[in-house]
N, CA and C of each residue as an Amber inpcrd file, in Angstrom:
protein
   264
   0.8530000  -1.0900000   0.0100000   0.1220000  -0.0340000   0.1110000
   0.7860000   1.1200000   0.1310000   0.5940000   2.3790000  -0.7710000
   1.1350000   3.6870000  -0.8380000   1.7900000   3.8930000   0.5320000
   0.9010000   4.3110000   1.4230000   1.5960000   4.6020000   2.7090000
   2.2750000   4.0920000   3.3700000   2.5310000   2.7510000   3.4100000
   3.3950000   1.8900000   4.0280000   4.7330000   2.0770000   3.1420000
   5.0830000   2.5710000   1.9040000   5.9490000   2.7230000   0.9590000
   6.6840000   4.2320000   1.3950000   5.6530000   5.4030000   1.5430000
   6.4440000   6.8160000   1.7210000   7.3000000   6.4770000   3.5300000
   8.1020000   7.1460000   2.8180000   9.0190000   7.6780000   4.1680000
   8.8610000   8.9080000   4.6460000   9.2540000   8.6950000   5.9440000
   8.7880000  10.1590000   7.1810000   9.8780000  10.3140000   7.5650000
  11.0270000  10.8960000   6.2890000  12.4250000  11.0780000   6.7940000
  12.5750000  12.7720000   7.1650000  13.1980000  13.4970000   7.8720000
  13.0770000  14.3960000   7.9940000  14.4470000  15.0190000   6.9330000
  13.9270000  16.6540000   6.6380000  14.7510000  16.6920000   5.4800000
  16.0750000  18.1190000   5.9550000  17.0890000  17.4670000   5.7830000
  18.3190000  18.2340000   6.2700000  18.9750000  19.1580000   5.2590000
  19.1080000  18.9380000   4.1150000  19.8330000  19.6840000   3.0390000
  18.8050000  20.0340000   1.8310000  19.1270000  21.2010000   1.5360000
  18.0280000  21.0320000   0.1430000  18.4420000  19.9820000  -0.7990000
  19.6220000  19.5770000  -0.9520000  20.0410000  18.3510000  -1.9280000
  19.3060000  16.8520000  -0.9340000  19.4520000  17.2790000  -0.0820000
  18.7940000  15.7370000   0.2420000  17.1890000  15.8510000   0.6570000
  16.4130000  17.3050000   0.3060000  15.0710000  17.3700000   0.2180000
  14.6830000  16.8710000  -1.3630000  15.5610000  17.4680000  -1.8690000
  15.2020000  16.9510000  -3.6520000  15.6830000  15.7460000  -3.5240000
  16.3730000  14.9320000  -3.2000000  16.4130000  13.4330000  -3.3800000
  14.8590000  12.6520000  -3.1280000  14.8520000  13.1300000  -1.7110000
  13.8400000  12.2850000  -1.0540000  12.3050000  12.9740000  -1.9850000
  12.3560000  14.3440000  -2.1710000  10.9810000  14.4840000  -3.4450000
  10.8780000  13.4890000  -4.1910000  11.4590000  13.4700000  -4.4950000
  11.9800000  12.5470000  -6.2580000  11.9140000  11.1250000  -5.8150000
  12.3340000  10.5320000  -4.8610000  11.5690000   9.3890000  -4.4950000
  10.0060000   9.0120000  -4.3820000   9.6510000  10.1900000  -3.2870000
   8.2660000   9.8210000  -3.0100000   7.3590000  10.3450000  -4.4390000
   7.8600000  11.1580000  -5.3590000   6.9700000  11.3800000  -6.4180000
   6.7830000  10.0760000  -7.2450000   8.0850000   9.4240000  -7.4130000
   8.3070000   8.1710000  -8.0880000   7.2970000   7.1340000  -7.7300000
   7.3250000   6.9950000  -6.1420000   6.5880000   6.1160000  -5.7930000
   5.2390000   6.4360000  -5.8770000   4.5290000   7.3590000  -5.7030000
   3.4210000   7.8740000  -6.0190000   3.0680000   7.5580000  -7.2910000
   3.9410000   7.9180000  -8.4140000   3.4350000   7.7170000  -9.7970000
   3.4610000   5.7300000 -10.2950000   4.3730000   5.5460000  -9.1130000
   4.2090000   3.9510000  -9.4410000   3.3190000   3.2010000  -9.0530000
   2.7680000   3.6530000  -8.1580000   1.6020000   3.3420000  -7.2280000
   0.2420000   3.8830000  -8.2010000   0.1390000   4.8650000  -8.4410000
  -0.6930000   5.1390000  -9.5580000  -0.9080000   4.1790000 -10.6720000
   0.4460000   4.1460000 -11.2050000   0.1220000   3.3520000 -12.6540000
  -0.4870000   1.8110000 -12.2930000   0.2760000   1.5330000 -10.9200000
  -0.4670000   0.1900000 -10.4860000  -1.6420000  -0.0380000 -10.5560000
  -2.4700000   0.8390000  -9.9460000  -3.9230000   0.7200000  -9.5600000
  -4.5490000   1.2510000 -11.0320000  -3.7860000   1.9090000 -12.0590000
  -4.9460000   2.0030000 -13.2430000  -4.5290000   1.0670000 -13.8590000
  -3.3110000   0.2230000 -14.0290000  -3.4170000  -1.0940000 -14.3560000
  -4.6330000  -1.8400000 -14.2590000  -4.6690000  -2.1070000 -12.8490000
  -5.5540000  -2.9060000 -12.5020000  -7.2400000  -2.4310000 -12.6580000
  -7.1540000  -1.3180000 -12.7410000  -8.3790000  -0.9530000 -13.0510000
  -8.5280000  -1.2670000 -14.4940000  -8.0600000  -0.9390000 -15.3370000
  -8.1060000  -1.2850000 -16.6310000  -8.4080000  -2.8930000 -17.3010000
  -7.8540000  -3.6790000 -16.2130000  -8.3100000  -5.3660000 -16.2430000
  -9.4800000  -5.2820000 -15.6320000  -9.3660000  -4.6920000 -14.7010000
 -11.3310000  -4.9900000 -14.2810000 -12.3450000  -4.2170000 -15.3140000
 -12.1110000  -2.9590000 -15.6750000 -13.0470000  -2.5330000 -16.6700000
 -13.3020000  -3.6370000 -17.9690000 -11.8450000  -3.9830000 -18.3590000
 -12.1500000  -5.0150000 -19.7520000 -12.7820000  -6.2110000 -19.2820000
 -12.7640000  -6.7490000 -17.9700000 -13.1800000  -7.8210000 -17.5740000
 -14.5880000  -7.9830000 -17.7140000 -14.7130000  -6.6690000 -17.1260000
 -16.3380000  -6.5430000 -16.8050000 -17.0670000  -6.4550000 -18.4640000
 -16.3590000  -5.6740000 -18.7830000 -17.0750000  -5.5130000 -20.4570000
 -17.4420000  -7.0420000 -20.9580000 -15.9320000  -7.8140000 -21.0170000
 -15.9580000  -9.1950000 -21.6030000 -17.3790000 -10.2120000 -20.9420000
 -17.6820000 -10.2100000 -19.4610000 -18.7260000 -10.5250000 -19.3700000
 -19.7900000 -10.2280000 -19.5740000 -20.1570000  -9.3190000 -19.3050000
 -21.4880000  -8.4970000 -20.3190000 -21.6100000  -8.7140000 -21.9630000
 -20.5690000  -8.7870000 -22.3950000 -20.6430000  -9.3260000 -24.2280000
 -21.0900000 -10.9480000 -23.6350000 -20.2330000 -11.5350000 -23.2430000
 -20.4270000 -13.0290000 -22.8250000 -21.7870000 -13.3460000 -22.5890000
 -22.6550000 -12.4490000 -21.5330000 -23.5720000 -13.2290000 -21.2450000
 -25.2170000 -12.3660000 -22.2380000 -24.6810000 -11.7690000 -23.3580000
 -25.4950000 -11.4590000 -24.0810000 -25.6370000  -9.7220000 -23.7870000
 -25.2540000  -9.2090000 -22.9390000 -25.9070000  -8.1310000 -22.3540000
 -25.5920000  -6.9470000 -23.3820000 -25.1770000  -7.0620000 -24.2180000
 -24.6000000  -5.7580000 -25.0490000 -25.7570000  -5.4750000 -26.5450000
 -26.9820000  -6.2940000 -26.5230000 -27.8930000  -6.0960000 -27.6520000
 -28.8190000  -5.0180000 -27.1180000 -29.5520000  -5.4900000 -25.8350000
 -30.5760000  -4.6250000 -25.4880000 -30.2970000  -3.5060000 -24.8510000
 -31.3620000  -2.4160000 -24.6280000 -31.2400000  -1.0580000 -24.7150000
 -31.0120000  -0.5450000 -22.8540000 -31.5090000  -2.0710000 -22.2560000
 -31.2380000  -2.0280000 -20.5590000 -29.8690000  -1.6020000 -20.2740000
 -28.5660000  -2.3900000 -20.9500000 -27.1990000  -2.2330000 -20.2950000
 -26.2920000  -1.2740000 -21.6890000 -27.4480000  -0.7890000 -22.5130000
 -26.2990000   0.5180000 -23.3830000 -25.6110000   1.2240000 -22.6170000
 -26.3180000   2.3960000 -21.6790000 -25.5250000   3.3990000 -21.1500000
 -24.4750000   2.7840000 -20.1050000 -24.5200000   1.7480000 -19.5260000
 -23.5700000   1.3790000 -18.8030000 -22.2890000   1.1650000 -19.5800000
 -22.7410000   0.1090000 -20.6410000 -21.6680000  -0.4200000 -21.3670000
 -20.2790000   1.1100000 -22.2540000 -21.6530000   1.9830000 -22.4740000
 -20.8680000   3.1070000 -23.1570000 -19.7750000   4.0180000 -21.6140000
 -20.2430000   4.0150000 -20.4770000 -19.6570000   4.3430000 -19.3700000
 -18.6220000   3.3370000 -19.5980000 -18.5910000   2.4350000 -19.3170000
 -17.7680000   1.2270000 -19.3560000 -16.3250000   1.7720000 -20.3710000
 -16.8940000   1.8060000 -21.4040000 -15.7060000   2.0430000 -22.5890000
 -14.9840000   3.4600000 -22.2280000 -15.8060000   4.6980000 -21.5800000
 -15.0940000   5.8910000 -21.2740000 -14.3790000   5.7090000 -20.1770000
 -14.6760000   5.1030000 -19.1820000 -14.2060000   4.8780000 -18.1600000
 -12.7600000   3.9690000 -18.3050000 -12.7800000   3.2460000 -19.2640000
 -11.4630000   2.5530000 -19.5910000 -10.5100000   3.5800000 -20.6930000
 -11.2120000   4.0790000 -21.2850000 -10.3240000   5.2870000 -22.2580000
  -9.6350000   6.0660000 -21.3490000 -10.2400000   6.9630000 -20.2690000
 -10.1900000   7.4630000 -19.2120000  -8.8920000   7.0210000 -18.0440000
  -8.7370000   5.7320000 -18.0170000  -8.1140000   4.6340000 -17.3910000
  -6.7640000   4.6890000 -17.7540000  -6.7680000   4.2160000 -19.6250000
  -5.9480000   4.2150000 -20.0310000  -4.9010000   5.5530000 -20.1550000
  -5.7050000   6.6920000 -20.4010000  -5.3080000   8.0500000 -20.5990000
  -4.3270000   8.1160000 -19.2740000  -4.9040000   7.7260000 -17.8560000
  -4.3380000   8.5290000 -16.6550000  -3.1280000   7.5870000 -16.7100000
  -2.9660000   6.3740000 -17.0360000  -2.2040000   5.2940000 -17.1570000
  -0.6540000   6.1110000 -18.0170000  -1.0500000   6.5320000 -19.2250000
   0.0140000   7.0640000 -20.1900000   0.2950000   8.3580000 -19.8230000
  -0.4680000   8.9830000 -19.0220000   0.0060000  10.2690000 -18.5560000
   1.2150000   9.9650000 -17.1550000   0.4650000   9.1400000 -16.0650000
   1.5070000   8.6120000 -15.0270000   2.9140000   8.1140000 -15.6100000
   2.7740000   7.5160000 -16.5640000   4.2500000   6.9330000 -17.2600000
   4.9380000   8.2470000 -17.7020000   4.0730000   8.7900000 -18.4240000
   5.3490000  10.1890000 -19.1210000   5.5670000  10.9630000 -18.0840000
   5.1160000  11.0400000 -17.1840000   5.6740000  11.9130000 -15.7620000
   6.8340000  11.4620000 -14.9110000   6.4700000  10.2840000 -14.5190000
   7.4370000   9.3610000 -14.1920000   8.7280000   9.5120000 -15.1120000
   8.7900000   9.1240000 -16.3280000   9.6900000   9.1910000 -17.3380000
  10.1720000  10.4100000 -17.4990000   9.8240000  11.4240000 -16.8140000
  10.3400000  13.2430000 -17.0560000  11.9380000  13.0560000 -16.4790000
C-alpha cells in the first residue's frame, strides 16, 4: 500500500530534500500506474463478461457499456500520463 512506502524522513539539506522528493514522487507515480493498470483490467473483464452474457444487445445496458468504454479510455489515458511524468 502507498502509505507503507512513503518515507517520513526529516529533510536536512536542500540536496537531500530534492532527492527525497523525487523518491516520493516516483513512488506515487508507480502506485498510480499499478492501480490504473488493475482498474483497466477490471473494466475489460466487466465488458467481456457483459458481452459473453449477451448484455450488449438490449437497451437496458447500453448506457452502462458506454460508461465502461469511457472509463476504460480515461483510465488508459491516466496510465499513459502517469508513465510520461515518471519518465521525465
